[in-house]
Predicted model as a PDB file, atoms N, CA, C, CB and O in Angstrom, pLDDT in the B-factor column:
MODEL        1                                                                  
ATOM      1  N   MET A   1    -112.349  61.077 -34.799  1.00 56.00           N  
ATOM      2  CA  MET A   1    -111.433  60.224 -34.070  1.00 56.00           C  
ATOM      3  C   MET A   1    -111.929  60.095 -32.635  1.00 56.00           C  
ATOM      4  CB  MET A   1    -109.986  60.787 -34.116  1.00 56.00           C  
ATOM      5  O   MET A   1    -112.184  61.106 -31.982  1.00 56.00           O  
ATOM      6  N   PRO A   2    -112.070  58.883 -32.137  1.00 63.00           N  
ATOM      7  CA  PRO A   2    -112.512  58.686 -30.749  1.00 63.00           C  
ATOM      8  C   PRO A   2    -111.502  59.263 -29.754  1.00 63.00           C  
ATOM      9  CB  PRO A   2    -112.729  57.190 -30.466  1.00 63.00           C  
ATOM     10  O   PRO A   2    -110.297  59.279 -30.004  1.00 63.00           O  
ATOM     11  N   PHE A   3    -112.023  59.731 -28.629  1.00 60.00           N  
ATOM     12  CA  PHE A   3    -111.182  60.360 -27.610  1.00 60.00           C  
ATOM     13  C   PHE A   3    -110.107  59.407 -27.100  1.00 60.00           C  
ATOM     14  CB  PHE A   3    -112.038  60.844 -26.446  1.00 60.00           C  
ATOM     15  O   PHE A   3    -108.993  59.844 -26.811  1.00 60.00           O  
ATOM     16  N   ASP A   4    -110.412  58.117 -26.981  1.00 65.00           N  
ATOM     17  CA  ASP A   4    -109.425  57.153 -26.484  1.00 65.00           C  
ATOM     18  C   ASP A   4    -108.197  57.073 -27.394  1.00 65.00           C  
ATOM     19  CB  ASP A   4    -110.063  55.770 -26.353  1.00 65.00           C  
ATOM     20  O   ASP A   4    -107.093  56.803 -26.922  1.00 65.00           O  
ATOM     21  N   ASP A   5    -108.384  57.307 -28.695  1.00 71.00           N  
ATOM     22  CA  ASP A   5    -107.240  57.301 -29.601  1.00 71.00           C  
ATOM     23  C   ASP A   5    -106.279  58.442 -29.289  1.00 71.00           C  
ATOM     24  CB  ASP A   5    -107.710  57.396 -31.047  1.00 71.00           C  
ATOM     25  O   ASP A   5    -105.066  58.292 -29.436  1.00 71.00           O  
ATOM     26  N   TRP A   6    -106.812  59.574 -28.863  1.00 63.00           N  
ATOM     27  CA  TRP A   6    -105.960  60.697 -28.483  1.00 63.00           C  
ATOM     28  C   TRP A   6    -105.095  60.331 -27.296  1.00 63.00           C  
ATOM     29  CB  TRP A   6    -106.802  61.932 -28.161  1.00 63.00           C  
ATOM     30  O   TRP A   6    -103.919  60.691 -27.234  1.00 63.00           O  
ATOM     31  N   LEU A   7    -105.684  59.616 -26.360  1.00 67.00           N  
ATOM     32  CA  LEU A   7    -104.944  59.273 -25.140  1.00 67.00           C  
ATOM     33  C   LEU A   7    -103.877  58.218 -25.387  1.00 67.00           C  
ATOM     34  CB  LEU A   7    -105.899  58.783 -24.073  1.00 67.00           C  
ATOM     35  O   LEU A   7    -102.966  58.076 -24.571  1.00 67.00           O  
ATOM     36  N   SER A   8    -103.958  57.479 -26.478  1.00 76.00           N  
ATOM     37  CA  SER A   8    -102.960  56.446 -26.752  1.00 76.00           C  
ATOM     38  C   SER A   8    -101.691  57.043 -27.366  1.00 76.00           C  
ATOM     39  CB  SER A   8    -103.544  55.382 -27.688  1.00 76.00           C  
ATOM     40  O   SER A   8    -100.671  56.360 -27.456  1.00 76.00           O  
ATOM     41  N   ARG A   9    -101.742  58.284 -27.780  1.00 76.00           N  
ATOM     42  CA  ARG A   9    -100.570  58.950 -28.351  1.00 76.00           C  
ATOM     43  C   ARG A   9     -99.672  59.491 -27.238  1.00 76.00           C  
ATOM     44  CB  ARG A   9    -101.004  60.095 -29.299  1.00 76.00           C  
ATOM     45  O   ARG A   9    -100.103  59.643 -26.095  1.00 76.00           O  
ATOM     46  N   GLY A  10     -98.444  59.773 -27.581  1.00 85.00           N  
ATOM     47  CA  GLY A  10     -97.522  60.334 -26.600  1.00 85.00           C  
ATOM     48  C   GLY A  10     -97.612  61.844 -26.490  1.00 85.00           C  
ATOM     49  O   GLY A  10     -97.225  62.432 -25.480  1.00 85.00           O  
ATOM     50  N   GLU A  11     -98.132  62.470 -27.551  1.00 89.00           N  
ATOM     51  CA  GLU A  11     -98.204  63.931 -27.578  1.00 89.00           C  
ATOM     52  C   GLU A  11     -99.475  64.371 -28.290  1.00 89.00           C  
ATOM     53  CB  GLU A  11     -96.959  64.532 -28.272  1.00 89.00           C  
ATOM     54  O   GLU A  11     -99.910  63.750 -29.260  1.00 89.00           O  
ATOM     55  N   VAL A  12    -100.061  65.453 -27.789  1.00 90.00           N  
ATOM     56  CA  VAL A  12    -101.239  66.050 -28.408  1.00 90.00           C  
ATOM     57  C   VAL A  12    -100.961  67.532 -28.584  1.00 90.00           C  
ATOM     58  CB  VAL A  12    -102.532  65.808 -27.551  1.00 90.00           C  
ATOM     59  O   VAL A  12    -100.502  68.198 -27.656  1.00 90.00           O  
ATOM     60  N   ARG A  13    -101.238  68.047 -29.777  1.00 90.00           N  
ATOM     61  CA  ARG A  13    -101.093  69.490 -30.022  1.00 90.00           C  
ATOM     62  C   ARG A  13    -102.488  70.083 -30.157  1.00 90.00           C  
ATOM     63  CB  ARG A  13    -100.229  69.779 -31.311  1.00 90.00           C  
ATOM     64  O   ARG A  13    -103.280  69.665 -31.002  1.00 90.00           O  
ATOM     65  N   LEU A  14    -102.771  71.060 -29.311  1.00 92.00           N  
ATOM     66  CA  LEU A  14    -104.041  71.775 -29.358  1.00 92.00           C  
ATOM     67  C   LEU A  14    -103.813  73.075 -30.116  1.00 92.00           C  
ATOM     68  CB  LEU A  14    -104.606  72.046 -27.919  1.00 92.00           C  
ATOM     69  O   LEU A  14    -102.883  73.820 -29.809  1.00 92.00           O  
ATOM     70  N   CYS A  15    -104.654  73.348 -31.097  1.00 90.00           N  
ATOM     71  CA  CYS A  15    -104.511  74.549 -31.913  1.00 90.00           C  
ATOM     72  C   CYS A  15    -105.768  75.394 -31.755  1.00 90.00           C  
ATOM     73  CB  CYS A  15    -104.264  74.190 -33.412  1.00 90.00           C  
ATOM     74  O   CYS A  15    -106.874  74.939 -32.046  1.00 90.00           O  
ATOM     75  N   CYS A  16    -105.590  76.616 -31.296  1.00 87.00           N  
ATOM     76  CA  CYS A  16    -106.701  77.546 -31.124  1.00 87.00           C  
ATOM     77  C   CYS A  16    -106.499  78.696 -32.099  1.00 87.00           C  
ATOM     78  CB  CYS A  16    -106.797  78.064 -29.645  1.00 87.00           C  
ATOM     79  O   CYS A  16    -105.708  79.605 -31.845  1.00 87.00           O  
ATOM     80  N   LYS A  17    -107.219  78.651 -33.220  1.00 87.00           N  
ATOM     81  CA  LYS A  17    -107.040  79.674 -34.258  1.00 87.00           C  
ATOM     82  C   LYS A  17    -107.858  80.930 -33.996  1.00 87.00           C  
ATOM     83  CB  LYS A  17    -107.413  79.109 -35.607  1.00 87.00           C  
ATOM     84  O   LYS A  17    -107.673  81.941 -34.673  1.00 87.00           O  
ATOM     85  N   SER A  18    -108.754  80.875 -33.028  1.00 85.00           N  
ATOM     86  CA  SER A  18    -109.545  82.047 -32.682  1.00 85.00           C  
ATOM     87  C   SER A  18    -108.653  83.111 -32.054  1.00 85.00           C  
ATOM     88  CB  SER A  18    -110.690  81.669 -31.724  1.00 85.00           C  
ATOM     89  O   SER A  18    -107.712  82.791 -31.328  1.00 85.00           O  
ATOM     90  N   ARG A  19    -108.945  84.356 -32.333  1.00 86.00           N  
ATOM     91  CA  ARG A  19    -108.200  85.451 -31.701  1.00 86.00           C  
ATOM     92  C   ARG A  19    -108.859  85.895 -30.402  1.00 86.00           C  
ATOM     93  CB  ARG A  19    -108.086  86.640 -32.659  1.00 86.00           C  
ATOM     94  O   ARG A  19    -108.345  86.776 -29.713  1.00 86.00           O  
ATOM     95  N   GLY A  20    -109.989  85.294 -30.066  1.00 87.00           N  
ATOM     96  CA  GLY A  20    -110.693  85.655 -28.840  1.00 87.00           C  
ATOM     97  C   GLY A  20    -109.973  85.147 -27.601  1.00 87.00           C  
ATOM     98  O   GLY A  20    -109.535  83.998 -27.551  1.00 87.00           O  
ATOM     99  N   LEU A  21    -109.857  85.997 -26.621  1.00 87.00           N  
ATOM    100  CA  LEU A  21    -109.153  85.650 -25.390  1.00 87.00           C  
ATOM    101  C   LEU A  21    -109.869  84.525 -24.636  1.00 87.00           C  
ATOM    102  CB  LEU A  21    -109.020  86.884 -24.491  1.00 87.00           C  
ATOM    103  O   LEU A  21    -109.223  83.602 -24.142  1.00 87.00           O  
ATOM    104  N   GLY A  22    -111.181  84.599 -24.549  1.00 88.00           N  
ATOM    105  CA  GLY A  22    -111.947  83.574 -23.842  1.00 88.00           C  
ATOM    106  C   GLY A  22    -111.837  82.210 -24.496  1.00 88.00           C  
ATOM    107  O   GLY A  22    -111.724  81.196 -23.807  1.00 88.00           O  
ATOM    108  N   ASP A  23    -111.871  82.177 -25.826  1.00 89.00           N  
ATOM    109  CA  ASP A  23    -111.717  80.906 -26.549  1.00 89.00           C  
ATOM    110  C   ASP A  23    -110.353  80.299 -26.269  1.00 89.00           C  
ATOM    111  CB  ASP A  23    -111.904  81.112 -28.066  1.00 89.00           C  
ATOM    112  O   ASP A  23    -110.221  79.088 -26.092  1.00 89.00           O  
ATOM    113  N   THR A  24    -109.350  81.150 -26.231  1.00 89.00           N  
ATOM    114  CA  THR A  24    -107.992  80.674 -25.970  1.00 89.00           C  
ATOM    115  C   THR A  24    -107.854  80.160 -24.538  1.00 89.00           C  
ATOM    116  CB  THR A  24    -106.976  81.793 -26.227  1.00 89.00           C  
ATOM    117  O   THR A  24    -107.208  79.138 -24.308  1.00 89.00           O  
ATOM    118  N   LEU A  25    -108.445  80.849 -23.592  1.00 90.00           N  
ATOM    119  CA  LEU A  25    -108.386  80.393 -22.199  1.00 90.00           C  
ATOM    120  C   LEU A  25    -109.072  79.044 -22.006  1.00 90.00           C  
ATOM    121  CB  LEU A  25    -109.025  81.428 -21.284  1.00 90.00           C  
ATOM    122  O   LEU A  25    -108.686  78.272 -21.129  1.00 90.00           O  
ATOM    123  N   PHE A  26    -110.081  78.759 -22.816  1.00 93.00           N  
ATOM    124  CA  PHE A  26    -110.774  77.476 -22.709  1.00 93.00           C  
ATOM    125  C   PHE A  26    -109.833  76.301 -22.986  1.00 93.00           C  
ATOM    126  CB  PHE A  26    -111.957  77.435 -23.677  1.00 93.00           C  
ATOM    127  O   PHE A  26    -110.056  75.196 -22.491  1.00 93.00           O  
ATOM    128  N   VAL A  27    -108.789  76.536 -23.771  1.00 93.00           N  
ATOM    129  CA  VAL A  27    -107.810  75.482 -24.069  1.00 93.00           C  
ATOM    130  C   VAL A  27    -107.147  74.974 -22.786  1.00 93.00           C  
ATOM    131  CB  VAL A  27    -106.736  76.005 -25.049  1.00 93.00           C  
ATOM    132  O   VAL A  27    -106.769  73.805 -22.715  1.00 93.00           O  
ATOM    133  N   THR A  28    -107.001  75.834 -21.769  1.00 94.00           N  
ATOM    134  CA  THR A  28    -106.399  75.393 -20.510  1.00 94.00           C  
ATOM    135  C   THR A  28    -107.253  74.311 -19.853  1.00 94.00           C  
ATOM    136  CB  THR A  28    -106.221  76.584 -19.552  1.00 94.00           C  
ATOM    137  O   THR A  28    -106.718  73.398 -19.223  1.00 94.00           O  
ATOM    138  N   THR A  29    -108.569  74.405 -19.993  1.00 94.00           N  
ATOM    139  CA  THR A  29    -109.465  73.387 -19.436  1.00 94.00           C  
ATOM    140  C   THR A  29    -109.283  72.062 -20.163  1.00 94.00           C  
ATOM    141  CB  THR A  29    -110.934  73.845 -19.526  1.00 94.00           C  
ATOM    142  O   THR A  29    -109.259  71.002 -19.537  1.00 94.00           O  
ATOM    143  N   VAL A  30    -109.156  72.122 -21.471  1.00 93.00           N  
ATOM    144  CA  VAL A  30    -108.949  70.905 -22.265  1.00 93.00           C  
ATOM    145  C   VAL A  30    -107.617  70.258 -21.882  1.00 93.00           C  
ATOM    146  CB  VAL A  30    -108.982  71.226 -23.789  1.00 93.00           C  
ATOM    147  O   VAL A  30    -107.547  69.044 -21.693  1.00 93.00           O  
ATOM    148  N   ALA A  31    -106.572  71.060 -21.769  1.00 94.00           N  
ATOM    149  CA  ALA A  31    -105.256  70.533 -21.393  1.00 94.00           C  
ATOM    150  C   ALA A  31    -105.294  69.886 -20.011  1.00 94.00           C  
ATOM    151  CB  ALA A  31    -104.205  71.651 -21.418  1.00 94.00           C  
ATOM    152  O   ALA A  31    -104.711  68.820 -19.811  1.00 94.00           O  
ATOM    153  N   ARG A  32    -105.967  70.512 -19.066  1.00 95.00           N  
ATOM    154  CA  ARG A  32    -106.053  69.957 -17.715  1.00 95.00           C  
ATOM    155  C   ARG A  32    -106.767  68.605 -17.724  1.00 95.00           C  
ATOM    156  CB  ARG A  32    -106.782  70.934 -16.780  1.00 95.00           C  
ATOM    157  O   ARG A  32    -106.337  67.667 -17.052  1.00 95.00           O  
ATOM    158  N   GLU A  33    -107.852  68.510 -18.482  1.00 93.00           N  
ATOM    159  CA  GLU A  33    -108.600  67.252 -18.551  1.00 93.00           C  
ATOM    160  C   GLU A  33    -107.772  66.139 -19.202  1.00 93.00           C  
ATOM    161  CB  GLU A  33    -109.906  67.457 -19.330  1.00 93.00           C  
ATOM    162  O   GLU A  33    -107.812  64.993 -18.757  1.00 93.00           O  
ATOM    163  N   LEU A  34    -107.030  66.475 -20.244  1.00 91.00           N  
ATOM    164  CA  LEU A  34    -106.162  65.481 -20.878  1.00 91.00           C  
ATOM    165  C   LEU A  34    -105.106  64.980 -19.898  1.00 91.00           C  
ATOM    166  CB  LEU A  34    -105.487  66.072 -22.126  1.00 91.00           C  
ATOM    167  O   LEU A  34    -104.846  63.779 -19.825  1.00 91.00           O  
ATOM    168  N   LYS A  35    -104.497  65.893 -19.146  1.00 92.00           N  
ATOM    169  CA  LYS A  35    -103.470  65.498 -18.176  1.00 92.00           C  
ATOM    170  C   LYS A  35    -104.057  64.697 -17.014  1.00 92.00           C  
ATOM    171  CB  LYS A  35    -102.755  66.734 -17.639  1.00 92.00           C  
ATOM    172  O   LYS A  35    -103.381  63.829 -16.460  1.00 92.00           O  
ATOM    173  N   LYS A  36    -105.302  64.978 -16.640  1.00 93.00           N  
ATOM    174  CA  LYS A  36    -105.942  64.187 -15.577  1.00 93.00           C  
ATOM    175  C   LYS A  36    -106.132  62.746 -16.024  1.00 93.00           C  
ATOM    176  CB  LYS A  36    -107.301  64.800 -15.181  1.00 93.00           C  
ATOM    177  O   LYS A  36    -105.982  61.814 -15.235  1.00 93.00           O  
ATOM    178  N   ARG A  37    -106.460  62.577 -17.285  1.00 89.00           N  
ATOM    179  CA  ARG A  37    -106.703  61.226 -17.796  1.00 89.00           C  
ATOM    180  C   ARG A  37    -105.415  60.457 -18.075  1.00 89.00           C  
ATOM    181  CB  ARG A  37    -107.529  61.298 -19.060  1.00 89.00           C  
ATOM    182  O   ARG A  37    -105.383  59.232 -17.966  1.00 89.00           O  
ATOM    183  N   ARG A  38    -104.359  61.174 -18.433  1.00 90.00           N  
ATOM    184  CA  ARG A  38    -103.077  60.514 -18.682  1.00 90.00           C  
ATOM    185  C   ARG A  38    -101.952  61.484 -18.367  1.00 90.00           C  
ATOM    186  CB  ARG A  38    -102.976  60.013 -20.152  1.00 90.00           C  
ATOM    187  O   ARG A  38    -101.639  62.371 -19.161  1.00 90.00           O  
ATOM    188  N   ASP A  39    -101.357  61.309 -17.215  1.00 91.00           N  
ATOM    189  CA  ASP A  39    -100.371  62.253 -16.681  1.00 91.00           C  
ATOM    190  C   ASP A  39     -99.102  62.361 -17.528  1.00 91.00           C  
ATOM    191  CB  ASP A  39     -99.996  61.849 -15.284  1.00 91.00           C  
ATOM    192  O   ASP A  39     -98.471  63.418 -17.548  1.00 91.00           O  
ATOM    193  N   ASP A  40     -98.716  61.290 -18.229  1.00 93.00           N  
ATOM    194  CA  ASP A  40     -97.472  61.324 -19.004  1.00 93.00           C  
ATOM    195  C   ASP A  40     -97.666  61.874 -20.420  1.00 93.00           C  
ATOM    196  CB  ASP A  40     -96.880  59.932 -19.081  1.00 93.00           C  
ATOM    197  O   ASP A  40     -96.715  61.901 -21.202  1.00 93.00           O  
ATOM    198  N   LEU A  41     -98.862  62.305 -20.756  1.00 93.00           N  
ATOM    199  CA  LEU A  41     -99.148  62.870 -22.073  1.00 93.00           C  
ATOM    200  C   LEU A  41     -98.491  64.249 -22.196  1.00 93.00           C  
ATOM    201  CB  LEU A  41    -100.684  62.970 -22.308  1.00 93.00           C  
ATOM    202  O   LEU A  41     -98.582  65.071 -21.284  1.00 93.00           O  
ATOM    203  N   ARG A  42     -97.834  64.493 -23.322  1.00 95.00           N  
ATOM    204  CA  ARG A  42     -97.219  65.800 -23.579  1.00 95.00           C  
ATOM    205  C   ARG A  42     -98.231  66.632 -24.364  1.00 95.00           C  
ATOM    206  CB  ARG A  42     -95.849  65.661 -24.370  1.00 95.00           C  
ATOM    207  O   ARG A  42     -98.622  66.266 -25.473  1.00 95.00           O  
ATOM    208  N   VAL A  43     -98.646  67.745 -23.782  1.00 95.00           N  
ATOM    209  CA  VAL A  43     -99.635  68.629 -24.406  1.00 95.00           C  
ATOM    210  C   VAL A  43     -98.931  69.902 -24.849  1.00 95.00           C  
ATOM    211  CB  VAL A  43    -100.812  68.954 -23.425  1.00 95.00           C  
ATOM    212  O   VAL A  43     -98.311  70.590 -24.038  1.00 95.00           O  
ATOM    213  N   THR A  44     -99.029  70.217 -26.147  1.00 94.00           N  
ATOM    214  CA  THR A  44     -98.495  71.469 -26.668  1.00 94.00           C  
ATOM    215  C   THR A  44     -99.660  72.287 -27.220  1.00 94.00           C  
ATOM    216  CB  THR A  44     -97.406  71.213 -27.770  1.00 94.00           C  
ATOM    217  O   THR A  44    -100.686  71.737 -27.622  1.00 94.00           O  
ATOM    218  N   VAL A  45     -99.488  73.601 -27.233  1.00 94.00           N  
ATOM    219  CA  VAL A  45    -100.558  74.503 -27.657  1.00 94.00           C  
ATOM    220  C   VAL A  45    -100.025  75.464 -28.707  1.00 94.00           C  
ATOM    221  CB  VAL A  45    -101.139  75.284 -26.450  1.00 94.00           C  
ATOM    222  O   VAL A  45     -98.929  76.008 -28.573  1.00 94.00           O  
ATOM    223  N   GLU A  46    -100.818  75.664 -29.756  1.00 93.00           N  
ATOM    224  CA  GLU A  46    -100.528  76.654 -30.785  1.00 93.00           C  
ATOM    225  C   GLU A  46    -101.649  77.684 -30.723  1.00 93.00           C  
ATOM    226  CB  GLU A  46    -100.410  75.997 -32.223  1.00 93.00           C  
ATOM    227  O   GLU A  46    -102.822  77.329 -30.839  1.00 93.00           O  
ATOM    228  N   SER A  47    -101.300  78.957 -30.543  1.00 93.00           N  
ATOM    229  CA  SER A  47    -102.311  79.975 -30.286  1.00 93.00           C  
ATOM    230  C   SER A  47    -101.810  81.366 -30.670  1.00 93.00           C  
ATOM    231  CB  SER A  47    -102.720  79.952 -28.814  1.00 93.00           C  
ATOM    232  O   SER A  47    -100.606  81.584 -30.812  1.00 93.00           O  
ATOM    233  N   HIS A  48    -102.749  82.310 -30.838  1.00 92.00           N  
ATOM    234  CA  HIS A  48    -102.385  83.704 -31.027  1.00 92.00           C  
ATOM    235  C   HIS A  48    -101.935  84.339 -29.705  1.00 92.00           C  
ATOM    236  CB  HIS A  48    -103.565  84.482 -31.620  1.00 92.00           C  
ATOM    237  O   HIS A  48    -101.328  85.410 -29.706  1.00 92.00           O  
ATOM    238  N   TRP A  49    -102.230  83.689 -28.595  1.00 92.00           N  
ATOM    239  CA  TRP A  49    -101.896  84.189 -27.256  1.00 92.00           C  
ATOM    240  C   TRP A  49    -100.992  83.185 -26.514  1.00 92.00           C  
ATOM    241  CB  TRP A  49    -103.195  84.456 -26.438  1.00 92.00           C  
ATOM    242  O   TRP A  49    -101.379  82.710 -25.446  1.00 92.00           O  
ATOM    243  N   PRO A  50     -99.813  82.849 -27.037  1.00 92.00           N  
ATOM    244  CA  PRO A  50     -98.989  81.830 -26.377  1.00 92.00           C  
ATOM    245  C   PRO A  50     -98.574  82.202 -24.961  1.00 92.00           C  
ATOM    246  CB  PRO A  50     -97.760  81.569 -27.194  1.00 92.00           C  
ATOM    247  O   PRO A  50     -98.358  81.319 -24.131  1.00 92.00           O  
ATOM    248  N   GLN A  51     -98.458  83.498 -24.669  1.00 92.00           N  
ATOM    249  CA  GLN A  51     -98.030  83.928 -23.339  1.00 92.00           C  
ATOM    250  C   GLN A  51     -99.038  83.546 -22.253  1.00 92.00           C  
ATOM    251  CB  GLN A  51     -97.810  85.432 -23.328  1.00 92.00           C  
ATOM    252  O   GLN A  51     -98.673  83.500 -21.079  1.00 92.00           O  
ATOM    253  N   LEU A  52    -100.285  83.273 -22.608  1.00 92.00           N  
ATOM    254  CA  LEU A  52    -101.282  82.851 -21.613  1.00 92.00           C  
ATOM    255  C   LEU A  52    -100.955  81.500 -20.994  1.00 92.00           C  
ATOM    256  CB  LEU A  52    -102.655  82.793 -22.248  1.00 92.00           C  
ATOM    257  O   LEU A  52    -101.433  81.181 -19.905  1.00 92.00           O  
ATOM    258  N   PHE A  53    -100.147  80.710 -21.680  1.00 93.00           N  
ATOM    259  CA  PHE A  53     -99.877  79.345 -21.233  1.00 93.00           C  
ATOM    260  C   PHE A  53     -98.522  79.190 -20.545  1.00 93.00           C  
ATOM    261  CB  PHE A  53     -99.949  78.409 -22.404  1.00 93.00           C  
ATOM    262  O   PHE A  53     -98.168  78.093 -20.115  1.00 93.00           O  
ATOM    263  N   TYR A  54     -97.771  80.274 -20.440  1.00 93.00           N  
ATOM    264  CA  TYR A  54     -96.487  80.199 -19.732  1.00 93.00           C  
ATOM    265  C   TYR A  54     -96.736  79.775 -18.287  1.00 93.00           C  
ATOM    266  CB  TYR A  54     -95.735  81.569 -19.782  1.00 93.00           C  
ATOM    267  O   TYR A  54     -97.703  80.220 -17.668  1.00 93.00           O  
ATOM    268  N   ASN A  55     -95.891  78.936 -17.759  1.00 94.00           N  
ATOM    269  CA  ASN A  55     -95.947  78.434 -16.379  1.00 94.00           C  
ATOM    270  C   ASN A  55     -97.188  77.598 -16.083  1.00 94.00           C  
ATOM    271  CB  ASN A  55     -95.893  79.588 -15.420  1.00 94.00           C  
ATOM    272  O   ASN A  55     -97.533  77.407 -14.917  1.00 94.00           O  
ATOM    273  N   ASN A  56     -97.860  77.103 -17.105  1.00 94.00           N  
ATOM    274  CA  ASN A  56     -98.996  76.203 -16.898  1.00 94.00           C  
ATOM    275  C   ASN A  56     -98.446  74.782 -16.825  1.00 94.00           C  
ATOM    276  CB  ASN A  56    -100.072  76.345 -18.050  1.00 94.00           C  
ATOM    277  O   ASN A  56     -97.871  74.290 -17.796  1.00 94.00           O  
ATOM    278  N   LYS A  57     -98.614  74.132 -15.702  1.00 95.00           N  
ATOM    279  CA  LYS A  57     -98.014  72.812 -15.488  1.00 95.00           C  
ATOM    280  C   LYS A  57     -98.618  71.726 -16.370  1.00 95.00           C  
ATOM    281  CB  LYS A  57     -98.159  72.416 -14.046  1.00 95.00           C  
ATOM    282  O   LYS A  57     -98.022  70.660 -16.521  1.00 95.00           O  
ATOM    283  N   ASP A  58     -99.785  71.975 -16.953  1.00 95.00           N  
ATOM    284  CA  ASP A  58    -100.432  70.983 -17.810  1.00 95.00           C  
ATOM    285  C   ASP A  58     -99.982  71.080 -19.263  1.00 95.00           C  
ATOM    286  CB  ASP A  58    -101.930  71.140 -17.734  1.00 95.00           C  
ATOM    287  O   ASP A  58    -100.290  70.198 -20.065  1.00 95.00           O  
ATOM    288  N   ILE A  59     -99.265  72.129 -19.606  1.00 96.00           N  
ATOM    289  CA  ILE A  59     -98.845  72.365 -20.988  1.00 96.00           C  
ATOM    290  C   ILE A  59     -97.324  72.343 -21.072  1.00 96.00           C  
ATOM    291  CB  ILE A  59     -99.399  73.715 -21.513  1.00 96.00           C  
ATOM    292  O   ILE A  59     -96.637  73.102 -20.389  1.00 96.00           O  
ATOM    293  N   ALA A  60     -96.809  71.452 -21.929  1.00 96.00           N  
ATOM    294  CA  ALA A  60     -95.364  71.274 -22.041  1.00 96.00           C  
ATOM    295  C   ALA A  60     -94.705  72.379 -22.859  1.00 96.00           C  
ATOM    296  CB  ALA A  60     -95.056  69.930 -22.660  1.00 96.00           C  
ATOM    297  O   ALA A  60     -93.589  72.798 -22.552  1.00 96.00           O  
ATOM    298  N   ALA A  61     -95.390  72.853 -23.902  1.00 94.00           N  
ATOM    299  CA  ALA A  61     -94.819  73.891 -24.761  1.00 94.00           C  
ATOM    300  C   ALA A  61     -95.943  74.660 -25.428  1.00 94.00           C  
ATOM    301  CB  ALA A  61     -93.868  73.280 -25.824  1.00 94.00           C  
ATOM    302  O   ALA A  61     -97.055  74.153 -25.578  1.00 94.00           O  
ATOM    303  N   THR A  62     -95.642  75.904 -25.832  1.00 93.00           N  
ATOM    304  CA  THR A  62     -96.617  76.737 -26.515  1.00 93.00           C  
ATOM    305  C   THR A  62     -95.934  77.470 -27.663  1.00 93.00           C  
ATOM    306  CB  THR A  62     -97.276  77.738 -25.534  1.00 93.00           C  
ATOM    307  O   THR A  62     -94.776  77.873 -27.550  1.00 93.00           O  
ATOM    308  N   PHE A  63     -96.652  77.641 -28.762  1.00 90.00           N  
ATOM    309  CA  PHE A  63     -96.104  78.260 -29.960  1.00 90.00           C  
ATOM    310  C   PHE A  63     -97.109  79.246 -30.531  1.00 90.00           C  
ATOM    311  CB  PHE A  63     -95.732  77.195 -31.008  1.00 90.00           C  
ATOM    312  O   PHE A  63     -98.317  79.029 -30.435  1.00 90.00           O  
ATOM    313  N   PRO A  64     -96.612  80.341 -31.132  1.00 92.00           N  
ATOM    314  CA  PRO A  64     -97.529  81.250 -31.830  1.00 92.00           C  
ATOM    315  C   PRO A  64     -98.099  80.543 -33.063  1.00 92.00           C  
ATOM    316  CB  PRO A  64     -96.801  82.575 -32.239  1.00 92.00           C  
ATOM    317  O   PRO A  64     -97.446  79.664 -33.626  1.00 92.00           O  
ATOM    318  N   ILE A  65     -99.283  80.910 -33.477  1.00 88.00           N  
ATOM    319  CA  ILE A  65     -99.902  80.336 -34.682  1.00 88.00           C  
ATOM    320  C   ILE A  65     -98.949  80.457 -35.852  1.00 88.00           C  
ATOM    321  CB  ILE A  65    -101.244  81.035 -35.009  1.00 88.00           C  
ATOM    322  O   ILE A  65     -98.368  81.517 -36.088  1.00 88.00           O  
ATOM    323  N   GLY A  66     -98.791  79.357 -36.589  1.00 74.00           N  
ATOM    324  CA  GLY A  66     -97.947  79.357 -37.778  1.00 74.00           C  
ATOM    325  C   GLY A  66     -96.528  78.901 -37.547  1.00 74.00           C  
ATOM    326  O   GLY A  66     -95.809  78.648 -38.514  1.00 74.00           O  
ATOM    327  N   ASN A  67     -96.094  78.786 -36.310  1.00 60.00           N  
ATOM    328  CA  ASN A  67     -94.723  78.349 -36.019  1.00 60.00           C  
ATOM    329  C   ASN A  67     -94.700  76.861 -35.700  1.00 60.00           C  
ATOM    330  CB  ASN A  67     -94.128  79.157 -34.843  1.00 60.00           C  
ATOM    331  O   ASN A  67     -95.636  76.327 -35.105  1.00 60.00           O  
ATOM    332  N   GLU A  68     -93.652  76.216 -36.091  1.00 59.00           N  
ATOM    333  CA  GLU A  68     -93.433  74.815 -35.780  1.00 59.00           C  
ATOM    334  C   GLU A  68     -92.245  74.708 -34.820  1.00 59.00           C  
ATOM    335  CB  GLU A  68     -93.185  73.985 -37.079  1.00 59.00           C  
ATOM    336  O   GLU A  68     -91.298  75.488 -34.922  1.00 59.00           O  
ATOM    337  N   PRO A  69     -92.286  73.757 -33.895  1.00 56.00           N  
ATOM    338  CA  PRO A  69     -91.155  73.600 -32.984  1.00 56.00           C  
ATOM    339  C   PRO A  69     -89.909  73.123 -33.743  1.00 56.00           C  
ATOM    340  CB  PRO A  69     -91.508  72.607 -31.856  1.00 56.00           C  
ATOM    341  O   PRO A  69     -90.011  72.381 -34.720  1.00 56.00           O  
ATOM    342  N   SER A  70     -88.766  73.549 -33.288  1.00 50.00           N  
ATOM    343  CA  SER A  70     -87.507  73.115 -33.901  1.00 50.00           C  
ATOM    344  C   SER A  70     -87.177  71.703 -33.450  1.00 50.00           C  
ATOM    345  CB  SER A  70     -86.351  74.081 -33.541  1.00 50.00           C  
ATOM    346  O   SER A  70     -87.388  71.360 -32.287  1.00 50.00           O  
ATOM    347  N   PRO A  71     -86.660  70.878 -34.361  1.00 46.00           N  
ATOM    348  CA  PRO A  71     -86.296  69.490 -33.969  1.00 46.00           C  
ATOM    349  C   PRO A  71     -85.092  69.442 -33.071  1.00 46.00           C  
ATOM    350  CB  PRO A  71     -86.025  68.644 -35.195  1.00 46.00           C  
ATOM    351  O   PRO A  71     -84.669  68.360 -32.663  1.00 46.00           O  
TER     352      PRO A  71                                                      
ENDMDL                                                                          
END                                                                             
């Protein structure tokens, strides 16, 4: 899928299935770049380390791997 298609959506969910701390931290860079390109984009993250993303202004919500947000 071309990157421009991602930016045309209202929300993007990033999923980091790696248990490595460094791999998970790299997701913050991806989220920041997405928000720079489109400020109104809602970025959510699914990770084994959801607490790493608390208070990150570029990430709207974070969930542990395997959980889905409640409607």
